[in-house]
C-alpha positions in Angstrom: 41.6 152.1 131.3 41.1 148.3 130.5 41.2 145.0 132.0 43.4 142.7 129.5 43.7 139.1 129.9 46.1 137.3 127.8 46.9 133.8 127.6 50.0 132.0 126.3 50.5 128.2 125.6 53.4 126.1 126.2 55.1 126.7 122.9 54.9 130.5 123.5 56.7 130.2 126.9 58.8 127.4 126.1 62.3 129.1 126.9 63.6 132.0 129.3 64.1 133.9 125.8 60.5 133.4 124.9 59.4 134.5 128.2 61.2 137.6 128.0 60.0 138.2 124.7 56.4 137.8 125.8 57.2 140.6 128.7 58.8 142.9 126.2 55.5 142.7 124.0 53.2 143.1 126.8 55.0 146.3 128.2 55.5 147.7 124.6 51.5 147.4 124.0 50.4 148.6 127.5 49.0 151.7 127.6 48.4 154.0 131.0 46.1 152.4 133.3 46.0 149.0 131.6 45.5 146.1 134.1 47.0 143.0 132.6 46.4 139.6 133.7 48.6 136.7 132.1 47.4 133.1 132.1 50.1 130.7 131.2 50.6 127.1 130.4 53.7 124.9 131.4 56.9 125.4 129.5 57.2 123.5 126.2 56.6 119.7 126.8 56.8 119.9 130.5 53.4 118.5 130.8 54.4 115.5 128.8 57.6 114.9 130.6 55.6 114.9 133.9 53.1 112.3 132.5 56.1 110.3 131.3 57.6 110.7 134.8 54.4 109.4 136.5 54.2 106.4 134.2 57.7 105.4 135.2 56.5 105.2 138.9 53.1 104.0 138.4 51.5 103.2 135.0 47.9 103.4 136.8 48.7 106.7 138.7 45.8 107.7 140.9 43.9 110.9 139.1 44.0 112.9 142.2 47.9 112.4 142.3 48.4 112.9 138.9 46.7 116.4 138.9 48.8 117.1 141.9 51.9 116.4 139.7 50.9 118.1 136.6 49.9 121.2 138.4 53.5 121.9 139.1 54.3 122.7 135.5 52.5 125.9 135.2 53.7 126.9 138.9 57.4 127.0 137.1 56.1 129.2 134.4 54.1 131.7 136.6 57.2 132.3 138.9 59.7 132.8 136.0 57.3 135.1 134.1 56.7 137.1 137.3 60.6 137.5 137.7 61.0 138.6 133.9 58.4 141.4 134.7 60.4 142.6 137.8 63.5 142.4 135.7 62.0 145.1 133.5 60.9 147.3 136.5 57.3 145.9 136.3 55.7 145.0 139.7 54.2 141.5 139.1 52.6 138.5 141.1 52.2 134.9 140.2 49.1 133.1 141.4 48.4 129.3 141.2 44.7 128.5 140.0 43.7 128.0 143.7 44.9 131.5 144.7 43.3 133.0 141.7 40.2 131.8 143.0 39.3 129.2 140.2 36.8 126.7 141.8 36.1 123.4 140.2 34.3 120.2 140.8 36.3 117.1 141.6 36.6 115.4 138.3 40.2 115.0 138.2 42.0 115.5 135.1 38.8 116.6 133.4 37.4 119.1 136.0 34.9 121.8 135.1 35.2 125.4 136.5 32.2 126.0 138.7 33.1 129.8 139.6 35.9 132.3 139.8 36.1 134.2 143.0 38.6 136.9 141.4 38.8 139.3 144.4 42.5 138.5 145.0 43.5 138.9 141.4 41.6 142.3 141.3 43.3 143.6 144.4 46.8 142.8 143.1 45.8 144.6 139.7 44.7 147.6 141.6 48.0 147.7 143.4 49.6 148.2 140.3 50.9 144.6 139.4 50.7 142.4 136.3 49.2 139.3 137.3 50.3 136.1 136.4 47.9 133.1 136.7 48.7 129.3 136.2 46.5 127.8 133.6 45.0 124.4 133.4 44.3 124.1 137.2 41.8 125.0 139.9 40.9 123.9 143.4 37.8 122.0 144.7 35.7 122.9 147.7 37.6 120.4 149.9 41.0 122.1 148.7 42.0 119.4 146.4 44.1 120.5 143.3 42.4 119.7 140.0 43.3 120.1 136.2 41.1 121.0 133.5 42.3 118.5 130.6 44.4 119.4 127.5 44.0 123.2 126.6 42.6 123.9 129.9 44.7 127.1 130.1 42.3 128.4 127.5 39.3 128.2 129.7 41.1 129.5 132.5 41.8 132.7 130.7 38.0 133.0 129.6 36.9 132.3 133.2 39.4 134.9 134.7 38.2 137.5 132.0 34.4 136.6 132.9 35.1 137.1 136.7 36.9 140.4 136.1 34.2 141.4 133.7 36.7 142.1 130.9 34.9 141.9 127.6 37.4 140.3 125.5 40.2 137.5 126.1 43.3 137.3 124.0 44.5 133.8 123.3 48.0 133.7 122.0 49.1 130.6 120.0 51.5 129.5 117.2 49.2 130.2 114.4 47.8 133.4 113.2 44.1 132.9 114.1 41.3 130.2 113.3 41.7 128.7 110.0 39.3 126.7 107.6 41.5 123.6 108.1 44.7 123.0 109.8 47.3 124.7 108.0 49.9 122.3 108.8 47.8 119.9 106.7 46.2 122.2 104.2 48.8 124.9 103.1 46.0 127.1 101.3 43.9 127.2 104.4 42.2 130.3 105.0 42.3 132.6 108.0 39.1 133.5 109.2 38.4 137.2 110.4 35.4 136.2 112.5 33.5 133.1 113.6 30.6 132.4 115.8 30.6 130.7 119.1 28.5 127.8 117.8 30.5 127.1 114.9 34.0 127.5 117.0 32.4 125.2 119.7 31.6 122.5 117.1 35.1 122.7 115.5 36.8 122.5 118.6 34.7 119.5 119.7 35.5 117.9 116.7 39.2 118.0 116.8 40.4 121.8 116.1 43.2 121.9 118.4 43.3 125.8 118.5 40.6 126.0 121.4 39.6 124.0 124.1 35.7 123.6 123.8 35.0 124.4 127.4 36.8 127.8 126.8 34.6 128.5 123.9 31.4 127.5 125.9 32.5 129.4 129.1 33.0 132.6 126.8 29.6 132.0 125.3 27.7 131.8 128.5 29.5 134.7 129.9 29.5 137.1 126.8 33.6 137.1 126.6 34.6 137.4 123.2 38.0 135.5 122.2 40.5 136.8 120.1 42.8 134.0 118.8 46.1 135.5 117.5 49.6 134.7 117.0 52.4 135.0 119.7 55.0 135.6 117.1 53.5 137.7 114.6 51.8 141.2 115.3 48.7 140.6 113.4 44.9 140.7 113.7 43.8 137.2 114.5 40.2 135.8 114.6 37.4 137.0 116.9 35.1 134.3 118.3 31.9 136.0 119.1 28.1 135.6 119.2 27.3 136.9 115.8 29.1 138.2 112.8 29.8 142.0 112.7 31.4 142.3 109.3 30.2 141.3 105.9 33.1 139.1 104.7 32.7 136.4 102.1 30.6 133.7 103.3 31.0 130.1 102.8 28.6 127.2 102.9 30.8 125.6 105.5 33.5 127.6 108.0 35.9 124.9 108.5 37.3 121.2 108.2 38.3 119.7 111.2 40.0 116.3 111.9 40.9 114.2 115.0 43.2 111.2 115.2 42.8 111.0 119.0 39.9 108.3 118.3 39.0 104.9 119.0 36.0 102.8 117.8 34.3 100.6 120.3 31.4 98.2 119.5 29.4 96.0 121.7 28.3 93.2 119.6 25.1 91.1 120.0 23.3 93.2 122.7 19.9 92.1 123.6 17.3 94.1 121.6 15.2 95.4 124.5 14.2 98.8 126.2 17.0 100.1 128.6 20.2 98.4 127.0 21.5 101.3 125.6 20.9 103.6 128.6 22.5 101.0 130.7 25.8 101.2 128.4 25.9 105.0 128.2 25.1 105.4 131.8 27.9 103.4 132.7 30.2 105.2 130.6 28.9 108.6 131.9 29.5 107.4 135.4 33.2 106.7 134.5 33.5 110.4 133.1 34.0 109.3 129.6 32.7 111.3 126.8 31.2 109.6 123.7 30.7 110.5 120.0 29.4 108.9 116.9 26.9 106.7 118.5 25.2 104.2 115.9 23.0 101.3 116.8 22.3 98.5 113.9 20.5 95.4 113.8 22.9 92.4 114.4 23.1 89.2 112.4 21.5 87.5 115.3 17.7 87.6 115.7 16.5 89.9 118.5 20.0 91.4 118.9 21.7 94.9 117.9 25.3 96.1 117.5 26.0 99.5 119.4 29.2 101.1 118.4 30.5 104.6 119.3 33.8 106.5 119.4 35.8 107.7 122.4 39.3 109.7 122.7 42.0 107.2 122.8 43.1 108.6 126.1 39.8 107.0 127.6 39.9 103.9 125.4 41.3 101.5 128.1 38.8 102.9 130.7 36.0 102.5 128.3 37.0 98.9 127.2 37.0 97.9 131.0 33.5 99.4 131.4 32.0 97.5 128.3 33.8 94.4 129.6 32.1 94.7 133.0 28.8 95.0 131.3 29.2 92.1 129.0 29.0 89.7 131.9 26.0 91.5 133.6 23.9 91.8 130.7 25.0 89.7 128.8 26.2 90.6 125.2 28.5 88.6 122.9 31.7 90.5 122.6 33.4 93.9 122.6 35.4 94.9 119.2 38.1 97.8 119.5 39.4 99.6 116.6 42.4 102.3 117.0 43.5 103.0 113.4 40.8 105.5 112.7 40.3 109.3 112.7 37.3 111.5 112.4 37.1 114.2 109.5 34.4 116.8 110.0 32.8 119.9 108.2 31.1 122.7 110.4 29.0 125.6 109.5 25.8 127.4 110.2 25.4 127.8 106.5 24.7 124.1 106.1 21.2 124.7 107.5 18.9 124.9 104.4 21.8 124.3 101.8 21.0 120.7 100.1 23.8 118.7 98.9 26.4 119.5 101.5 26.5 115.8 102.6 26.7 114.8 99.2 29.5 117.1 98.5 31.7 115.7 101.3 31.0 111.9 100.6 31.8 112.7 96.8 35.1 114.4 97.8 36.0 111.3 99.8 34.8 109.0 96.9 36.9 110.5 94.5 40.2 110.4 96.6 39.3 106.6 97.3 38.6 106.9 101.0 36.1 104.7 102.6 33.7 106.0 105.2 33.4 103.7 108.2 30.8 105.7 110.5 28.7 108.8 109.7 27.1 111.2 112.4 25.6 114.7 112.0 24.3 117.7 114.1 22.6 120.9 112.8 25.7 122.5 111.8 28.3 119.5 111.2 28.7 116.2 109.3 31.4 113.9 110.7 33.0 110.8 109.0 35.0 107.9 110.2 37.9 107.2 108.0 41.3 105.2 108.2 43.9 107.1 110.1 46.5 106.8 107.5 44.2 108.8 105.2 43.4 111.5 107.2 45.6 114.2 105.8 44.3 113.2 102.4 40.6 113.4 103.5 40.9 116.9 104.9 42.3 118.3 101.7 40.1 116.5 99.5 37.2 117.9 101.6 38.6 121.5 101.9 39.1 121.5 98.1 35.5 120.7 97.5 34.2 123.4 99.6 36.8 126.0 99.1 37.7 125.6 95.5 39.0 128.7 94.4 40.9 129.4 97.6 42.7 126.1 97.2 43.7 126.6 93.7 45.3 129.9 94.4 
């Protein structure tokens, strides 16, 4: 007997036919005694459609009300999937995030899961039901509905698995696993059998869309391995776990990530004095804006600096407003904004103690004639800001440099 948690994304449940396909597959693979929880996203482009609808009503929709609206997308899916199981003679019950015990903070549209009270889910499983849970959503201590951000259904699934003490969580996607680069951009990208939590977290943070970073983090902190696999092909995927268990061919880096949801902001001519950087980034943190690729450099003016950083384009307008408010108070000279940029990154624990990795990445970009705008590093990653129209070319050049034999095959 096992508790199995399986998550299916929007493309996997986009039509009634696909929902029936998932039901058939789950029942085919189900063993006697298995207890199954399925976490689902909204059907197809439903979330985008709801966002567009909100924009027509109010372009500055309050985040609380937007979460109330967006949470309805998953509720459609869970009810339909429960109905599809009943049509096959399998008892099933659907739960919203709140009903499944997903407790979050009150950071609307970007909520974090605080804990999971899975007693109701466990009871339904014990009664012989397949349980279908709405991903991407939870509830605050005061009873307000929240959403977890793009890809939040991944985090829901891993959190439910942790709450039920399941050792692994299956994440079904439209690709066969985690690749060394996006296979839609790099046709010769290699599927990985395994990857560590640390490497996957860095890849996800830097733009690899196959997993939400918080889901990986939640799995690592709660000891839940994650199996990323295909909805449409019955083949083994990629296991994300704490350490490698098999001796496969080791590459110096594990993957190349890219992110086009990037905007570069710069505060020009800020006073060169203690506390300035703190005031800027504390204000951004108070607005719940994630910041990356921070660079401070001397301004052309004496006793002044320039501070630049990147944010997601979805946070761009709010971040710009924060800086404009600070400009009058501090003061500093002006705020620059650049949107036609993208981030390309390499990730791998093998980078530690391997000289020449940065030179290899920069050399690949130089040979491709791609200029680098900003560089940032961590212990296991290097990121470069490049022109957005050059991102596919950049990813292929870097991938070919670090995976040369595979790229030629």
